[in-house]
C-alpha positions as CSV (number, residue, x, y, z in Angstrom):
1,M,26.5,-24.6,-4.3
2,F,24.8,-23.7,-7.6
3,R,21.2,-22.8,-7.2
4,W,19.1,-22.9,-10.4
5,L,16.2,-20.9,-8.9
6,Q,16.6,-17.8,-6.7
7,Q,13.9,-15.7,-4.9
8,K,14.2,-12.9,-7.4
9,D,13.4,-15.4,-10.2
10,L,9.8,-16.0,-9.0
11,I,7.1,-14.5,-11.1
12,V,5.0,-13.8,-8.0
13,Q,6.9,-13.1,-4.8
14,G,4.6,-15.4,-2.9
15,K,6.0,-16.4,0.5
16,R,2.5,-16.4,1.9
17,L,1.3,-18.5,-1.1
18,L,4.1,-21.1,-0.4
19,R,3.1,-21.3,3.2
20,L,-0.6,-21.8,2.4
21,Y,0.2,-24.4,-0.2
22,S,2.4,-26.3,2.2
23,Y,-0.6,-26.4,4.7
24,Y,-2.9,-27.5,1.9
25,S,-0.5,-30.4,0.9
26,L,-0.2,-31.6,4.4
27,F,-4.0,-31.5,4.9
28,L,-4.5,-33.4,1.6
29,A,-1.9,-36.0,2.5
30,L,-3.4,-36.6,6.0
31,L,-6.9,-36.8,4.5
32,L,-5.8,-39.5,2.0
33,L,-4.0,-41.5,4.6
34,I,-7.0,-41.3,7.1
35,T,-9.5,-42.2,4.3
36,D,-7.4,-45.2,3.3
37,S,-7.3,-46.3,6.9
38,I,-11.0,-46.1,7.3
39,D,-11.7,-47.6,3.8
40,S,-10.5,-51.2,4.7
41,Q,-12.1,-52.6,1.6
42,N,-10.4,-50.1,-0.7
43,I,-13.7,-49.2,-2.3
44,I,-13.1,-45.4,-2.4
45,M,-9.4,-45.4,-3.4
46,G,-6.4,-47.7,-3.7
47,G,-8.5,-50.4,-5.3
48,R,-6.0,-51.5,-7.9
49,L,-2.8,-51.6,-5.7
50,P,-3.8,-51.1,-2.1
51,H,-0.3,-51.7,-0.6
52,I,1.3,-49.2,-3.0
53,F,-1.4,-46.7,-2.1
54,L,-0.7,-47.1,1.6
55,I,3.1,-46.7,1.1
56,A,2.7,-43.7,-1.2
57,S,0.2,-41.9,1.0
58,S,2.4,-42.5,4.1
59,L,5.4,-41.1,2.3
60,Y,3.3,-38.2,1.1
61,V,2.4,-37.3,4.7
62,V,6.1,-37.3,5.8
63,I,7.3,-35.2,2.9
64,A,4.4,-32.7,3.2
65,A,5.1,-32.3,6.9
66,L,8.8,-31.6,6.3
67,F,7.9,-29.1,3.6
68,A,5.3,-27.4,5.9
69,A,7.9,-27.1,8.6
70,V,10.5,-25.5,6.2
71,A,7.9,-23.2,4.6
72,S,6.6,-21.9,7.9
73,R,10.2,-20.6,8.8
74,E,11.6,-19.2,5.6
75,P,10.0,-20.3,2.2
76,D,12.7,-21.2,-0.3
77,P,11.8,-21.3,-4.0
78,Q,14.4,-24.1,-4.6
79,Q,12.9,-26.4,-2.1
80,A,9.3,-25.4,-3.1
81,T,9.9,-26.4,-6.8
82,S,11.7,-29.6,-5.8
83,Y,8.7,-30.5,-3.6
84,V,6.2,-29.9,-6.5
85,F,8.1,-32.4,-8.6
86,I,8.0,-35.0,-5.8
87,E,4.4,-34.3,-5.0
88,I,3.3,-34.8,-8.6
89,A,5.2,-38.1,-8.7
90,L,3.4,-39.2,-5.5
91,L,0.0,-38.1,-6.7
92,V,0.5,-39.9,-10.0
93,T,1.5,-43.1,-8.1
94,L,-1.7,-42.7,-5.9
95,M,-3.7,-42.2,-9.1
96,H,-2.2,-45.4,-10.6
97,A,-2.8,-47.4,-7.5
98,S,-6.5,-46.3,-7.5
99,G,-7.3,-47.0,-11.1
100,G,-5.9,-44.3,-13.4
101,L,-7.2,-41.1,-14.9
102,E,-10.8,-42.0,-14.3
103,T,-10.3,-41.4,-10.6
104,G,-10.5,-38.0,-8.9
105,F,-6.7,-37.8,-8.6
106,S,-6.4,-36.4,-12.1
107,S,-8.0,-33.1,-10.8
108,L,-5.7,-33.1,-7.7
109,I,-2.6,-33.3,-9.9
110,L,-3.6,-30.1,-11.7
111,I,-3.4,-28.1,-8.5
112,P,0.5,-28.4,-8.0
113,V,0.8,-27.7,-11.8
114,V,-1.0,-24.4,-11.3
115,I,0.9,-23.5,-8.1
116,A,4.3,-24.2,-9.8
117,N,3.5,-22.0,-12.7
118,L,2.3,-19.2,-10.4
119,L,5.7,-19.3,-8.7
120,A,8.2,-20.3,-11.3
121,P,9.3,-18.6,-14.5
122,G,8.5,-19.9,-18.0
123,I,10.8,-22.9,-18.8
124,L,10.6,-24.3,-15.3
125,G,6.8,-24.0,-15.2
126,Y,6.5,-25.8,-18.5
127,G,9.0,-28.3,-17.2
128,V,6.5,-29.2,-14.4
129,A,3.7,-29.6,-17.0
130,A,6.1,-31.9,-19.0
131,W,7.0,-33.9,-15.9
132,T,3.3,-34.4,-15.1
133,T,2.6,-35.5,-18.7
134,I,5.4,-38.0,-18.7
135,A,4.4,-39.3,-15.3
136,V,0.8,-39.8,-16.4
137,L,1.9,-41.5,-19.7
138,Y,4.2,-43.8,-17.8
139,S,1.6,-44.8,-15.2
140,Q,-1.1,-45.3,-17.7
141,H,0.6,-47.1,-20.5
142,I,4.1,-48.3,-19.6
143,A,4.0,-49.4,-15.9
144,P,0.9,-51.7,-16.4
145,F,2.7,-53.7,-19.2
146,S,-0.7,-54.0,-21.0
147,S,-1.6,-53.4,-24.6
148,L,-2.2,-49.8,-25.6
149,Q,-5.8,-48.7,-26.0
150,A,-6.3,-45.9,-28.5
151,Q,-8.9,-44.1,-26.4
152,E,-6.7,-44.2,-23.3
153,V,-3.8,-42.9,-25.3
154,V,-6.0,-40.0,-26.6
155,N,-7.2,-39.3,-23.0
156,S,-3.6,-39.2,-21.7
157,G,-2.5,-36.9,-24.5
158,L,-5.5,-34.6,-23.9
159,Y,-4.6,-34.5,-20.2
160,G,-1.0,-33.6,-21.0
161,A,-2.2,-30.9,-23.4
162,L,-4.4,-29.6,-20.6
163,C,-1.4,-29.4,-18.3
164,F,0.5,-27.2,-20.8
165,V,-2.6,-25.0,-21.4
166,L,-2.9,-24.5,-17.7
167,A,0.8,-23.7,-17.5
168,W,0.5,-21.0,-20.2
169,V,-2.7,-19.5,-18.8
170,T,-1.4,-19.4,-15.3
171,Q,2.0,-17.8,-16.3
172,T,0.2,-15.2,-18.4
173,L,-2.1,-14.2,-15.5
174,S,0.7,-14.4,-13.0
175,R,2.9,-12.0,-15.1
176,R,0.1,-9.5,-15.3
177,L,-0.5,-9.9,-11.6
178,N,3.1,-9.5,-10.9
179,S,3.3,-6.3,-13.0
180,A,0.3,-4.9,-11.1
181,L,1.8,-5.8,-7.8
182,T,5.1,-4.3,-8.7
183,L,3.4,-1.1,-9.8
184,A,1.4,-1.0,-6.6
185,S,4.5,-1.7,-4.5
186,D,6.4,1.1,-6.2
187,Q,3.5,3.5,-5.7
188,A,3.2,2.5,-2.1
189,D,7.0,3.0,-1.6
190,R,6.8,6.4,-3.3
191,L,3.9,7.4,-1.2
192,Q,5.8,6.4,2.0
193,R,8.8,8.3,0.9
194,L,6.7,11.4,0.2
195,Q,4.9,11.0,3.5
196,R,8.3,10.8,5.4
197,L,9.6,13.9,3.5
198,S,6.4,15.8,4.1
199,Q,6.3,14.9,7.7
200,Q,10.0,15.9,8.2
201,A,9.3,19.2,6.3
202,L,6.4,19.9,8.6
203,L,8.4,19.1,11.7
204,E,11.2,21.5,10.7
205,L,9.0,24.4,9.6
206,P,9.7,27.7,11.5
207,E,5.9,28.1,11.9
208,G,3.8,25.9,14.1
209,I,1.4,23.5,12.4
210,I,-1.5,21.6,14.0
211,A,-3.7,19.3,12.0
212,C,-7.2,18.7,13.5
213,D,-10.4,16.9,12.6
214,A,-13.8,18.4,12.5
215,N,-14.3,17.8,16.3
216,E,-11.1,19.9,17.0
217,R,-9.1,16.8,18.1
218,I,-5.4,16.9,17.3
219,L,-4.2,14.6,14.5
220,F,-0.6,15.9,14.2
221,F,1.6,18.8,15.3
222,N,5.2,19.8,14.7
223,R,8.1,20.5,17.1
224,R,7.6,24.3,16.9
225,V,4.2,24.1,18.6
226,N,5.8,22.5,21.7
227,N,7.4,25.8,22.4
228,W,4.0,27.4,23.0
229,F,1.6,24.7,24.0
230,N,1.6,21.3,25.7
231,L,-0.2,19.1,23.2
232,Q,-0.9,15.4,22.7
233,E,-2.3,13.7,19.6
234,Q,-5.9,12.5,19.7
235,Q,-6.6,15.1,22.5
236,P,-8.8,18.2,22.2
237,L,-7.3,21.5,21.3
238,P,-6.5,24.0,24.1
239,A,-9.3,26.4,24.9
240,T,-7.3,29.3,23.4
241,L,-7.2,27.6,20.0
242,R,-10.8,26.5,19.7
243,N,-13.4,28.0,17.5
244,I,-10.9,30.1,15.6
245,Q,-12.1,31.7,12.4
246,G,-9.8,33.4,9.9
247,E,-6.8,35.0,11.7
248,V,-6.5,35.8,15.3
249,H,-3.8,37.1,17.6
250,I,-3.1,35.3,20.9
251,A,-0.9,36.5,23.7
252,N,1.5,33.8,25.0
253,D,4.4,34.2,27.4
254,Q,5.2,37.8,26.6
255,S,4.9,37.2,22.9
256,T,2.1,37.5,20.4
257,L,1.1,34.5,18.3
258,I,-0.7,34.8,14.9
259,V,-3.0,31.9,14.4
260,R,-4.6,31.2,11.0
261,K,-7.2,28.5,10.3
262,I,-6.8,26.8,6.9
263,R,-9.5,24.4,5.7
264,L,-8.5,21.6,3.3
265,S,-10.0,22.0,-0.1
266,G,-12.0,19.0,-1.3
267,D,-12.0,17.3,2.2
268,A,-15.4,16.0,3.2
269,N,-14.2,15.0,6.7
270,G,-13.9,18.6,7.9
271,D,-10.2,18.4,8.7
272,F,-8.3,21.7,9.0
273,L,-4.9,23.1,9.8
274,L,-3.9,25.8,12.3
275,Q,-0.8,27.8,11.2
276,I,0.9,29.5,14.2
277,E,3.6,32.2,13.7
278,D,5.5,34.2,16.3
279,S,4.9,37.9,15.5
280,S,8.5,38.7,16.7
281,R,9.9,36.6,13.8
282,I,7.7,38.4,11.3
283,S,8.7,41.8,12.8
284,A,12.4,40.8,12.5
285,Q,11.9,40.0,8.8
286,A,10.1,43.3,8.2
287,Q,12.9,45.0,10.1
288,Q,15.4,43.6,7.7
289,L,13.5,44.9,4.8
290,K,13.1,48.3,6.4
291,L,16.9,48.5,7.1
292,A,17.6,47.5,3.5
293,S,15.3,50.3,2.2
294,L,16.8,52.8,4.6
295,G,20.2,51.9,3.4
296,R,19.4,52.7,-0.2
297,L,17.8,56.0,0.9
298,T,20.6,57.2,3.1
299,A,23.2,56.4,0.5
300,S,21.5,59.0,-1.7
301,I,21.2,61.4,1.3
302,A,24.8,61.1,2.2
303,H,25.9,62.0,-1.4
304,E,23.5,65.0,-1.5
305,I,24.2,66.4,2.0
306,R,27.8,65.5,3.0
307,N,29.6,67.1,0.1
308,P,27.8,70.5,0.4
309,L,28.2,70.2,4.2
310,S,31.9,69.7,3.9
311,A,32.2,72.7,1.6
312,L,30.1,74.8,4.1
313,R,32.3,73.8,7.0
314,Q,35.5,74.5,5.1
315,A,34.2,77.9,4.0
316,S,33.4,78.7,7.6
317,Q,36.9,77.8,8.7
318,L,38.5,79.9,6.0
319,L,36.2,82.8,6.9
320,S,37.2,82.6,10.6
321,E,40.9,82.8,9.6
322,S,40.3,86.1,7.7
323,P,42.1,89.1,9.4
324,E,39.3,91.4,8.4
325,I,36.5,89.5,10.2
326,G,35.0,91.1,13.3
327,L,34.4,89.4,16.7
328,N,30.7,89.1,16.2
329,D,31.2,87.5,12.8
330,L,33.8,85.1,14.2
331,Q,31.2,84.0,16.8
332,L,28.8,83.3,13.9
333,T,31.4,81.2,12.0
334,R,32.0,79.1,15.1
335,M,28.3,78.5,15.4
336,I,28.2,77.4,11.8
337,E,31.0,75.0,12.3
338,Q,29.4,73.5,15.5
339,H,26.1,72.9,13.8
340,S,27.8,71.5,10.7
341,M,29.6,69.0,13.0
342,R,26.3,68.1,14.6
343,I,24.7,67.5,11.2
344,N,27.7,65.4,10.2
345,R,27.3,63.2,13.3
346,T,23.7,62.7,12.5
347,I,24.5,61.6,9.0
348,E,27.2,59.3,10.4
349,D,24.7,57.6,12.7
350,I,22.2,57.2,9.9
351,L,24.8,55.7,7.6
352,Q,25.9,53.4,10.4
353,L,22.3,52.2,10.8
354,S,21.7,51.9,7.0
355,R,24.9,49.9,6.4
356,R,23.9,47.4,9.1
357,R,24.5,43.9,7.7
358,Q,21.9,41.3,8.0
359,S,21.7,39.7,11.5
360,V,23.3,36.3,11.9
361,L,21.9,34.8,15.0
362,Q,24.4,32.7,17.0
363,P,24.3,30.9,20.3
364,I,26.0,33.1,23.0
365,E,26.8,32.0,26.5
366,L,26.0,35.2,28.3
367,S,28.2,34.8,31.4
368,V,31.3,34.5,29.4
369,W,30.3,37.1,26.8
370,L,29.3,39.7,29.4
371,S,32.7,39.3,31.2
372,D,34.5,40.1,27.9
373,F,32.2,43.0,27.3
374,A,32.8,44.5,30.7
375,R,36.6,44.2,30.2
376,L,36.4,46.0,26.8
377,F,34.0,48.7,28.1
378,R,36.3,49.5,31.0
379,Q,39.1,50.0,28.6
380,L,37.0,52.4,26.5
381,T,36.0,54.4,29.6
382,D,39.4,54.4,31.2
383,G,39.7,57.5,33.5
384,Q,36.0,57.6,34.6
385,Q,35.1,56.6,38.1
386,Y,32.2,54.1,38.3
387,Q,31.3,50.6,39.2
388,L,30.2,48.0,36.7
389,N,28.6,44.9,38.2
390,I,27.3,41.8,36.4
391,H,24.9,39.2,37.7
392,C,24.4,36.3,35.3
393,P,23.7,32.6,36.0
394,Q,26.0,30.1,34.4
395,N,25.0,28.2,31.2
396,V,22.5,30.8,30.0
397,K,22.6,30.9,26.2
398,I,20.8,33.2,23.9
399,L,20.4,33.7,20.1
400,F,21.8,37.0,18.9
401,D,24.3,38.5,16.5
402,P,27.4,39.0,18.7
403,N,28.5,42.2,16.9
404,Q,25.0,43.8,17.1
405,L,24.6,42.8,20.8
406,Q,28.0,44.6,21.4
407,Q,26.6,47.8,19.7
408,V,23.3,47.6,21.7
409,L,25.1,47.3,25.1
410,D,27.8,49.8,24.2
411,N,25.0,52.4,23.5
412,L,22.9,51.6,26.6
413,C,25.9,51.4,28.9
414,A,27.5,54.6,27.5
415,N,24.2,56.5,28.0
416,G,23.7,55.0,31.4
417,L,27.2,55.9,32.5
418,R,26.8,59.5,31.3
419,Y,23.6,60.0,33.3
420,A,24.9,58.1,36.3
421,I,28.1,60.3,36.5
422,K,25.9,63.5,36.0
423,S,23.6,62.4,38.9
424,S,26.2,60.8,41.2
425,P,29.8,61.8,40.2
426,D,31.4,60.0,43.2
427,N,29.1,56.9,43.2
428,A,28.2,56.1,39.6
429,R,27.1,52.5,39.1
430,L,26.1,50.3,36.1
431,T,24.6,46.9,36.7
432,L,23.8,44.1,34.2
433,V,21.3,41.5,35.5
434,V,20.4,38.4,33.6
435,T,17.3,36.4,34.5
436,P,15.8,33.4,32.7
437,V,12.1,34.1,32.1
438,N,11.0,30.7,30.7
439,S,12.2,28.1,28.2
440,L,11.9,30.6,25.3
441,Q,13.2,34.0,26.7
442,V,16.0,35.4,28.8
443,Q,15.7,38.9,30.4
444,L,18.7,41.3,30.4
445,D,18.4,44.5,32.5
446,V,20.8,47.4,32.0
447,I,20.5,49.5,35.2
448,D,22.2,52.8,36.2
449,N,21.7,55.0,39.2
450,G,21.1,58.2,37.2
451,S,18.2,60.6,37.5
452,G,15.7,58.3,35.5
453,V,13.4,59.3,32.7
454,S,10.5,61.6,33.2
455,G,6.9,60.6,32.2
456,E,6.8,63.0,29.3
457,Q,10.0,61.5,27.8
458,R,9.1,57.8,28.1
459,A,6.6,58.0,25.2
460,H,9.3,59.3,22.9
461,L,12.4,57.3,24.1
462,F,12.7,55.1,21.0
463,E,11.7,57.6,18.4
464,P,14.4,58.6,15.9
465,F,16.0,62.1,16.3
466,Y,14.4,62.6,19.7
467,T,16.9,63.8,22.2
468,T,17.1,66.0,25.4
469,E,20.8,66.9,24.8
470,H,22.0,69.6,22.5
471,H,25.0,67.5,21.3
472,G,22.9,64.3,20.8
473,T,21.5,62.9,17.5
474,G,18.5,61.1,19.0
475,L,19.4,57.9,17.2
476,G,21.0,55.8,19.9
477,L,18.0,54.1,21.5
478,Y,16.3,54.0,18.1
479,M,19.2,51.9,16.8
480,C,19.1,49.7,19.8
481,R,15.4,48.9,19.2
482,E,16.0,48.3,15.5
483,L,18.9,45.9,16.2
484,C,16.9,44.1,18.9
485,E,13.9,43.5,16.6
486,A,16.3,42.3,13.8
487,N,17.4,39.7,16.3
488,Q,13.9,38.6,17.4
489,A,14.4,40.5,20.7
490,N,12.5,43.3,22.4
491,I,13.7,46.3,24.4
492,Q,11.6,48.3,26.7
493,Y,12.1,51.0,29.4
494,H,11.4,49.6,32.8
495,P,10.8,52.2,35.5
496,I,12.6,51.7,38.8
497,P,13.1,54.0,41.8
498,N,16.4,56.0,41.9
499,G,17.7,55.1,38.5
500,T,17.0,53.9,35.0
501,C,16.5,50.3,33.7
502,F,16.3,49.2,30.1
503,R,15.0,45.6,29.8
504,I,15.9,43.4,26.8
505,L,13.9,40.2,26.2
506,L,16.3,37.9,24.4
507,K,15.5,34.6,22.5
508,N,16.7,31.6,24.4
509,A,19.1,29.3,22.5
510,P,17.6,25.8,22.0
511,I,19.3,22.9,23.9
512,Q,21.4,20.8,21.6
513,E,20.5,17.1,22.1
């Protein structure tokens, strides 16, 4: 069915206005009918044609009630405009039955004219004014079948002109109002979108954010904070986060949190933000920068040292093959070659560390991964007598670069196996024990039954180039620590009786919902 007025055609999108106007019309219709019932002598209204007034007022009540029922559910501009035309016709009839323009109905008729021009666009709004003018002229000068009075014709014409003036003024104001409302609606929509984007950005930040008022009550916090604290909005801050000034460091579940208080500039309410960072993540970022700088340095060192070292080793080999060399000199050439090979191994280890690619943290299911590691490690150490035991619960997942975790455990297990065989050749044992610490960390212990580490050596375990063996480079444990820090993990020596234990605190992989 063709509809000549749609919701989008309205100047003012006034669903609430339509409802209020429907209630006004019903109230006016009931008031007219009740007044006519009380005024039995038709002194107040309906004095010219009382029967017509009663019929028109009764019909007005029925139609207004129907319109109010429709408007209360879903206002429709088509029905609303049609109702205005009918209402004006009924009001003009009531005006005619009461005596004409001199009665108060002339003012009541102007109200639907204004409402119609608030809601309807130009031509239709002026059409309502024209319909009102024609209805008034007909009721005043044609329906009575009386002679035309000049003054009455002038009054009717002025009234019609007033209807058109009201239509023009109302539409002009309504267009400006609609423009302001549209701008306000667009701005409100834009602010809501920006608010949603800002809130989502805060929720996804790697740092923890807590917004508080001047009384240190929580206004907002993102998901990251839930990993460290149990918070609720509109509740006071935990005791550890109160009265913070500047930057402080807080110990929390075997990690250190860096908390900064940020005051909002230009805010008179005293609101502020607490920015919380995990020091391990910052250390991992610093570690990546350190590895990159070390890579550039060692590339230059390799070029400057390896070439002369190769020439020195080759010269030593040629000299040892000379038939004129004595036994003592031959011993010296062998010493030169051995130390050259040791220096070359040190350079190889440094180059391996400097060429380390950036860590790519991935979820690893430890029980499965450790089983594969044990199988590969046994293949690499085939021929050596030892036991390798793994104790790992099911469904324990961590975040770590798989290749770098392989290198860390290769180094720790190789060192542990060497000392275990040296201490107990017939009963060498390696044990890997996985223990969940909390929702954030998992503990991995690498244990051997070697001779352990003396108190003097513990302070230097992870220092580069520190070694107790003549053929070692002293970079193994240093590389393990660097790789762990690059993966937001931590490695420590844990003293135990009758053996050695290196404990790695790994980052727990978040549960995928």
